[in-house]
TORMI-265648 format. One record per atom (N, C-alpha, C): atom name; y, z, x; residue number from 1; residue in three letters. Coordinates in nm, 2 decimals, padded with zeros to 4 digits. Layout:
SITE,lumfi,v,w,u,sevex,vexnu
SITE,CA,Y,Z,X,NUM,Ala
...
This chain:
SITE,lumfi,v,w,u,sevex,vexnu
SITE,N,01.32,01.30,01.72,1,Unk
SITE,CA,01.32,01.16,01.72,1,Unk
SITE,C,01.21,01.11,01.63,1,Unk
SITE,N,01.09,01.17,01.64,2,Unk
SITE,CA,00.98,01.13,01.55,2,Unk
SITE,C,01.02,01.14,01.40,2,Unk
SITE,N,01.09,01.25,01.37,3,Unk
SITE,CA,01.13,01.27,01.23,3,Unk
SITE,C,01.22,01.16,01.18,3,Unk
SITE,N,01.32,01.12,01.27,4,Unk
SITE,CA,01.41,01.01,01.23,4,Unk
SITE,C,01.33,00.89,01.20,4,Unk
SITE,N,01.23,00.85,01.28,5,Unk
SITE,CA,01.15,00.73,01.26,5,Unk
SITE,C,01.07,00.75,01.13,5,Unk
SITE,N,01.02,00.86,01.11,6,Unk
SITE,CA,00.94,00.89,00.98,6,Unk
SITE,C,01.03,00.87,00.86,6,Unk
SITE,N,01.15,00.92,00.87,7,Unk
SITE,CA,01.25,00.91,00.75,7,Unk
SITE,C,01.28,00.76,00.73,7,Unk
SITE,N,01.31,00.69,00.84,8,Unk
SITE,CA,01.35,00.55,00.83,8,Unk
SITE,C,01.23,00.47,00.77,8,Unk
SITE,N,01.11,00.50,00.81,9,Unk
SITE,CA,00.99,00.43,00.76,9,Unk
SITE,C,00.97,00.46,00.61,9,Unk
SITE,N,00.99,00.58,00.57,10,Unk
SITE,CA,00.98,00.62,00.43,10,Unk
SITE,C,01.09,00.55,00.35,10,Unk
SITE,N,01.21,00.55,00.40,11,Unk
SITE,CA,01.32,00.48,00.33,11,Unk
SITE,C,01.29,00.33,00.31,11,Unk
SITE,N,01.25,00.27,00.42,12,Unk
SITE,CA,01.22,00.12,00.41,12,Unk
SITE,C,01.10,00.10,00.31,12,Unk
SITE,N,01.00,00.19,00.31,13,Unk
SITE,CA,00.89,00.17,00.22,13,Unk
SITE,C,00.94,00.18,00.08,13,Unk
SITE,N,01.02,00.28,00.05,14,Unk
SITE,CA,01.07,00.30,-00.09,14,Unk
SITE,C,01.16,00.18,-00.13,14,Unk
SITE,N,01.24,00.13,-00.04,15,Unk
SITE,CA,01.33,00.01,-00.07,15,Unk
SITE,C,01.24,-00.11,-00.10,15,Unk
SITE,N,01.14,-00.14,-00.02,16,Unk
SITE,CA,01.06,-00.25,-00.04,16,Unk
SITE,C,00.98,-00.24,-00.17,16,Unk
SITE,N,00.93,-00.12,-00.20,17,Unk
SITE,CA,00.86,-00.09,-00.32,17,Unk
SITE,C,00.95,-00.12,-00.44,17,Unk
SITE,N,01.07,-00.06,-00.44,18,Unk
SITE,CA,01.17,-00.08,-00.55,18,Unk
SITE,C,01.20,-00.23,-00.57,18,Unk
SITE,N,01.23,-00.30,-00.46,19,Unk
SITE,CA,01.26,-00.44,-00.47,19,Unk
SITE,C,01.14,-00.52,-00.53,19,Unk
SITE,N,01.02,-00.49,-00.48,20,Unk
SITE,CA,00.91,-00.56,-00.53,20,Unk
SITE,C,00.89,-00.53,-00.68,20,Unk
SITE,N,00.91,-00.41,-00.73,21,Unk
SITE,CA,00.89,-00.37,-00.87,21,Unk
SITE,C,01.00,-00.45,-00.95,21,Unk
SITE,N,01.12,-00.45,-00.90,22,Unk
SITE,CA,01.23,-00.52,-00.97,22,Unk
SITE,C,01.20,-00.66,-00.98,22,Unk
SITE,N,01.16,-00.73,-00.87,23,Unk
SITE,CA,01.13,-00.87,-00.87,23,Unk
SITE,C,01.01,-00.90,-00.96,23,Unk
SITE,N,00.91,-00.81,-00.96,24,Unk
SITE,CA,00.80,-00.83,-01.05,24,Unk
SITE,C,00.84,-00.83,-01.20,24,Unk
SITE,N,00.93,-00.74,-01.23,25,Unk
SITE,CA,00.98,-00.73,-01.37,25,Unk
SITE,C,01.05,-00.85,-01.41,25,Unk
SITE,N,01.14,-00.90,-01.32,26,Unk
SITE,CA,01.22,-01.02,-01.35,26,Unk
SITE,C,01.13,-01.14,-01.37,26,Unk
SITE,N,01.03,-01.15,-01.28,27,Unk
SITE,CA,00.94,-01.27,-01.29,27,Unk
SITE,C,00.83,-01.26,-01.40,27,Unk
SITE,N,00.78,-01.14,-01.42,28,Unk
SITE,CA,00.67,-01.12,-01.52,28,Unk
SITE,C,00.72,-01.12,-01.66,28,Unk
SITE,N,00.84,-01.07,-01.69,29,Unk
SITE,CA,00.89,-01.05,-01.82,29,Unk
SITE,C,00.90,-01.19,-01.90,29,Unk
SITE,N,00.96,-01.29,-01.85,30,Unk
SITE,CA,00.96,-01.42,-01.92,30,Unk
SITE,C,00.82,-01.47,-01.93,30,Unk
SITE,N,00.73,-01.45,-01.83,31,Unk
SITE,CA,00.59,-01.50,-01.84,31,Unk
SITE,C,00.52,-01.43,-01.95,31,Unk
SITE,N,00.54,-01.30,-01.96,32,Unk
SITE,CA,00.47,-01.22,-02.07,32,Unk
SITE,C,00.52,-01.26,-02.21,32,Unk
SITE,N,00.65,-01.28,-02.21,33,Unk
SITE,CA,00.71,-01.32,-02.34,33,Unk
SITE,C,00.66,-01.46,-02.39,33,Unk
SITE,N,00.64,-01.55,-02.29,34,Unk
SITE,CA,00.59,-01.68,-02.32,34,Unk
SITE,C,00.44,-01.67,-02.37,34,Unk
SITE,N,00.37,-01.57,-02.33,35,Unk
SITE,CA,00.23,-01.56,-02.37,35,Unk
SITE,C,00.22,-01.51,-02.51,35,Unk
SITE,N,00.32,-01.44,-02.56,36,Unk
SITE,CA,00.31,-01.39,-02.70,36,Unk
SITE,C,00.32,-01.50,-02.80,36,Unk
């Protein structure tokens, strides 16, 4: 049972991290291009 919870926690962490990275790229890229 604990292992299942740990796996779910790890998966949700990875998903959130990936989503945040993707969102940051989408938001930051036009901003960085405007700076140039």
